[in-house]
C-alpha positions as CSV (number, residue, x, y, z in Angstrom):
1,X,87.3,77.9,195.0
2,X,89.4,81.2,195.7
3,X,88.0,83.3,198.9
4,X,86.4,85.7,196.3
5,X,84.5,82.8,195.0
6,X,83.7,81.8,198.6
7,X,82.3,85.3,199.1
8,X,80.1,85.5,196.1
9,X,78.7,81.9,197.2
10,X,77.7,82.8,200.7
11,X,76.0,86.4,199.2
12,X,73.1,84.7,197.2
13,X,72.5,82.3,200.2
14,X,71.6,85.4,202.0
15,X,69.5,87.0,199.8
16,X,66.4,84.6,199.1
17,X,65.7,85.1,202.9
18,X,66.3,88.8,203.2
19,X,63.3,89.1,200.6
20,X,61.1,86.4,202.4
21,X,57.7,87.9,203.0
22,X,54.3,86.4,202.4
23,X,54.1,84.2,199.5
24,X,57.5,84.0,199.0
25,X,58.4,83.2,202.6
26,X,55.7,80.5,202.0
27,X,57.6,79.0,198.9
28,X,60.7,79.2,200.4
29,X,59.6,77.1,203.6
30,X,58.2,74.5,201.4
31,X,61.3,74.4,199.4
32,X,63.3,73.9,202.4
33,X,61.0,71.6,204.4
34,X,58.5,70.3,202.4
35,X,55.9,68.7,204.5
36,X,57.6,69.4,207.7
37,X,56.5,73.2,207.1
38,X,53.1,72.3,205.9
39,X,51.3,74.8,206.2
40,X,54.2,77.6,206.4
41,X,53.5,80.2,209.3
42,X,54.9,83.5,210.4
43,X,57.3,81.9,212.6
44,X,59.0,80.6,209.4
45,X,59.0,84.5,208.0
46,X,60.8,85.5,211.2
47,X,63.5,82.6,211.4
48,X,64.3,82.7,207.8
49,X,65.1,86.7,208.2
50,X,67.3,85.9,211.4
51,X,69.1,83.0,209.4
52,X,69.7,85.5,206.7
53,X,71.7,87.7,209.2
54,X,73.5,84.7,210.2
55,X,74.7,84.2,206.3
56,X,75.4,87.9,206.0
57,X,77.6,87.4,208.8
58,X,79.3,84.5,207.2
59,X,79.6,86.5,203.6
60,X,81.2,89.4,205.5
61,X,84.1,87.0,207.3
62,X,84.4,85.5,203.8
63,X,84.8,89.0,202.3
64,X,87.3,89.9,204.8
65,X,89.3,86.9,204.0
66,X,89.3,87.9,200.3
67,X,90.6,91.3,201.3
68,X,93.3,89.7,203.3
69,X,94.2,87.4,200.5
70,X,94.7,90.5,198.1
71,X,96.8,92.0,200.6
72,X,98.9,88.5,201.2
73,X,97.9,88.8,205.0
74,X,96.1,85.0,205.0
75,X,98.7,83.8,207.4
76,X,98.0,86.4,209.9
77,X,96.3,85.6,213.7
78,X,93.4,87.5,212.4
79,X,93.0,85.7,209.3
80,X,93.2,82.3,211.1
81,X,90.5,83.3,213.7
82,X,88.0,84.3,210.8
83,X,89.0,81.0,209.1
84,X,88.6,78.9,212.2
85,X,84.8,80.9,212.6
86,X,83.8,79.8,209.0
87,X,85.1,76.0,209.7
88,X,83.1,75.9,212.7
89,X,79.8,77.5,211.1
90,X,80.1,75.1,208.2
91,X,80.5,72.2,210.3
92,X,78.0,73.0,212.5
93,X,75.4,73.2,209.9
94,X,76.6,70.0,208.4
95,X,76.1,68.2,211.8
96,X,72.7,69.9,212.5
97,X,71.6,68.5,209.0
98,X,72.5,65.0,210.0
99,X,70.7,65.4,213.5
100,X,67.5,66.4,211.4
101,X,67.7,63.9,208.5
102,X,64.2,63.9,207.6
103,X,63.5,67.8,208.2
104,X,65.1,69.4,204.9
105,X,63.6,68.4,201.6
106,X,66.2,66.4,199.4
107,X,67.0,69.4,197.1
108,X,67.4,71.7,200.2
109,X,69.8,68.9,202.1
110,X,71.7,68.6,198.9
111,X,72.4,72.3,198.1
112,X,73.2,73.1,202.2
113,X,75.6,70.1,202.3
114,X,77.2,71.2,199.1
115,X,77.6,74.9,200.2
116,X,78.6,74.1,203.9
117,X,81.2,71.6,202.4
118,X,82.8,74.4,200.1
119,X,82.8,77.0,202.9
120,X,84.5,74.3,205.3
121,X,87.0,73.0,202.7
122,X,88.8,76.4,201.8
123,X,89.9,77.7,205.3
124,X,90.9,74.2,206.3
125,X,92.9,73.9,203.2
126,X,94.6,77.3,204.1
127,X,94.7,76.8,207.7
128,X,95.6,72.8,208.0
129,X,97.9,72.5,205.6
130,X,101.6,71.6,206.1
131,X,103.1,75.1,205.6
132,X,100.8,76.3,208.1
133,X,101.4,73.7,210.6
134,X,104.1,75.7,212.5
135,X,102.1,78.7,212.7
136,X,98.8,77.3,213.7
137,X,100.7,75.5,216.5
138,X,102.2,78.3,217.9
139,X,98.9,80.2,217.9
140,X,97.2,77.1,219.8
141,X,100.0,77.1,222.4
142,X,98.9,80.9,222.8
143,X,95.3,80.2,223.4
144,X,95.6,80.4,227.3
145,X,97.1,83.7,226.7
146,X,94.3,84.8,224.5
147,X,91.4,83.5,226.4
148,X,93.0,85.8,229.1
149,X,92.4,88.8,226.6
150,X,88.8,87.6,226.6
151,X,88.2,89.0,229.7
152,X,89.9,92.2,230.0
153,X,90.8,95.4,227.8
154,X,94.2,96.2,227.0
155,X,93.2,99.8,225.9
156,X,89.9,100.7,227.1
157,X,87.5,102.4,224.7
158,X,83.7,102.7,224.4
159,X,83.6,100.4,221.3
160,X,86.1,97.9,222.7
161,X,84.1,97.5,225.9
162,X,81.1,96.8,223.6
163,X,82.8,94.4,221.3
164,X,83.9,92.6,224.6
165,X,80.6,92.4,226.1
166,X,79.1,90.9,222.8
167,X,82.0,88.6,222.6
168,X,80.9,86.8,225.8
169,X,77.1,87.5,225.1
170,X,76.6,85.9,221.5
171,X,78.1,82.7,222.2
172,X,76.2,82.2,225.4
173,X,72.9,83.0,223.6
174,X,73.9,80.6,220.8
175,X,74.5,77.8,222.9
176,X,71.1,78.5,224.8
177,X,69.6,78.3,221.1
178,X,71.1,74.9,220.8
179,X,70.9,73.2,224.2
180,X,66.9,74.3,224.7
181,X,65.7,75.4,221.4
182,X,61.8,74.6,222.3
183,X,62.1,76.9,225.6
184,X,64.1,79.8,224.1
185,X,61.8,79.8,221.0
186,X,58.6,79.7,223.1
187,X,60.0,82.5,225.4
188,X,61.0,84.6,222.4
189,X,58.0,84.3,220.2
190,X,55.1,83.0,222.3
191,X,55.1,79.5,220.6
192,X,56.9,76.5,218.9
193,X,55.8,75.5,215.3
194,X,57.8,72.3,215.1
195,X,61.0,70.7,213.8
196,X,61.3,72.9,210.8
197,X,61.7,76.1,213.1
198,X,63.7,74.4,215.7
199,X,66.2,73.5,212.8
200,X,66.2,77.1,211.9
201,X,67.0,78.3,215.4
202,X,69.6,76.1,215.9
203,X,71.2,77.2,212.7
204,X,70.8,80.7,213.8
205,X,72.7,79.7,217.1
206,X,75.6,78.0,215.4
207,X,76.1,81.6,213.5
208,X,76.0,83.1,217.1
209,X,78.7,80.6,218.3
210,X,81.0,80.9,215.5
211,X,81.2,83.9,212.7
212,X,79.6,86.4,215.1
213,X,81.9,86.0,218.2
214,X,84.9,85.7,216.0
215,X,83.8,89.4,214.3
216,X,83.4,90.9,217.4
217,X,86.7,89.5,219.1
218,X,88.8,90.7,215.9
219,X,86.9,94.1,216.4
220,X,88.1,94.2,220.1
221,X,91.5,93.2,219.2
222,X,91.6,96.0,216.2
223,X,90.1,98.8,218.9
224,X,92.9,97.9,221.2
225,X,95.4,98.6,218.9
226,X,93.7,101.6,217.2
227,X,93.3,99.7,214.0
228,X,89.5,100.3,213.4
229,X,89.9,102.4,210.6
230,X,91.8,99.6,208.3
231,X,89.7,97.7,205.5
232,X,89.0,94.7,207.3
233,X,87.5,96.0,210.6
234,X,85.3,98.3,208.5
235,X,84.0,95.4,206.6
236,X,83.4,93.7,209.8
237,X,81.7,96.7,211.5
238,X,79.5,97.2,208.4
239,X,78.6,93.4,208.5
240,X,77.8,93.5,212.3
241,X,75.8,96.5,211.8
242,X,73.8,95.0,209.0
243,X,73.0,91.8,211.0
244,X,71.8,93.9,214.0
245,X,69.4,96.0,211.9
246,X,68.2,92.9,210.5
247,X,67.5,91.2,213.9
248,X,65.7,94.7,215.1
249,X,63.7,94.6,211.8
250,X,62.3,91.2,212.9
251,X,62.1,91.3,216.9
252,X,61.1,95.0,217.0
253,X,57.7,94.8,215.4
254,X,57.0,92.0,217.5
255,X,57.9,93.8,220.8
256,X,56.1,96.7,219.7
257,X,52.7,94.9,219.0
258,X,53.3,93.5,222.7
259,X,53.8,89.8,221.4
260,X,56.1,87.3,222.2
261,X,57.8,86.1,225.4
262,X,59.8,87.4,228.0
263,X,63.2,86.9,226.2
264,X,62.1,89.0,223.3
265,X,63.2,92.4,225.1
266,X,66.5,90.9,226.2
267,X,67.3,89.8,222.7
268,X,66.2,93.1,221.1
269,X,68.4,94.9,223.6
270,X,71.4,92.5,222.7
271,X,70.8,93.6,219.0
272,X,70.4,97.0,219.8
273,X,73.8,97.0,221.8
274,X,75.3,95.5,218.8
275,X,74.2,98.1,216.6
276,X,75.6,100.7,218.9
277,X,78.8,99.0,218.9
278,X,79.2,98.8,215.1
279,X,78.3,102.6,214.9
280,X,80.7,103.3,217.4
281,X,83.5,101.4,215.6
282,X,82.6,103.2,212.6
283,X,82.7,106.7,214.3
284,X,86.1,106.4,215.5
285,X,88.7,109.2,214.6
286,X,90.8,106.4,212.7
287,X,87.8,105.1,210.7
288,X,86.6,108.6,209.9
289,X,90.0,109.7,208.4
290,X,90.2,106.3,206.7
291,X,86.8,106.8,205.1
292,X,87.8,110.2,204.2
293,X,91.1,109.3,202.5
294,X,89.1,106.7,200.4
295,X,86.6,109.5,199.5
296,X,89.1,111.5,198.4
297,X,91.0,108.4,196.3
298,X,88.0,108.0,194.6
299,X,87.4,111.7,194.0
300,X,90.9,111.8,192.3
301,X,90.5,108.5,190.4
302,X,87.4,110.1,189.0
303,X,89.2,113.2,188.0
304,X,91.8,111.3,186.3
305,X,89.2,109.2,184.3
306,X,87.3,112.5,183.5
307,X,90.5,114.1,182.3
308,X,91.9,111.4,180.4
309,X,88.4,110.8,178.5
310,X,88.3,115.0,177.8
311,X,92.0,114.6,176.4
312,X,91.1,111.8,174.2
313,X,88.0,113.7,172.6
314,X,90.1,116.4,172.1
315,X,92.7,114.4,169.9
316,X,89.9,113.1,168.3
317,X,88.5,116.1,167.5
318,X,91.9,117.2,166.3
319,X,92.4,114.4,164.1
320,X,89.0,115.0,162.6
321,X,90.0,118.8,162.0
322,X,93.1,117.8,160.2
323,X,91.5,115.6,157.9
């Protein structure tokens, strides 16, 4: 499976949950969990929407790897970081399925296992291959050096500071989702439905500990080097922005109605911060200049196509006139 194929595989996985509301949510919950979600409830709708955001983040990372493949940049530290994040995300979901063996229906368990196995296999094959061993070992030896950069900014910027904050905040939140799912769920939504929602909550936490911090760490690195205008950072910022909006669309209405627990305002403000970070990254001068250049290129290409079509039409008309 190629990187474009992996990206296309993950995108459909994100779509059903994005559209899940009302009757559709109930059918999705029954399809995934069977009797473990009988009857389906609003908490399933909320958590399926949040899971969609995690899948969207994973699809964004896969799309960025596809961009790296097209530009022959798969053997770079940035690409290796994103590969490791996808591997961790997929491995975590497989282990989570083993931890809750009777929660998913057989069909859902098989589909999840196949999707996550494919998501793990492709980056693993590109990261653990024999020709990649020296590069990966060199990056591993640099790990203490790279961990130091998780605590500081080499070059200060507003977007970079927010990325640094999020790189620490999201894994911590995801860890709490995993370690104390009942406590965090209860103090976020005000109640806990059961094992099916705990499964979803831990799956969401897995994304917060893998793909999302990989995105923010990569964006922090690019911000420090004034490279946010490049295509991969732009894609990561768009993905982060959409994931943030998705979380706010779930948390915001609950908070506005005065429901939920004391953790709900904290989570809502965290994703609002994430949205501000993504928008700040997309508003940097280098990003704006890059987008303007892309727009100019598209306009020039459109003019060339229109001109070529016009010339072809004139040539056809001349041929008809000569006949």
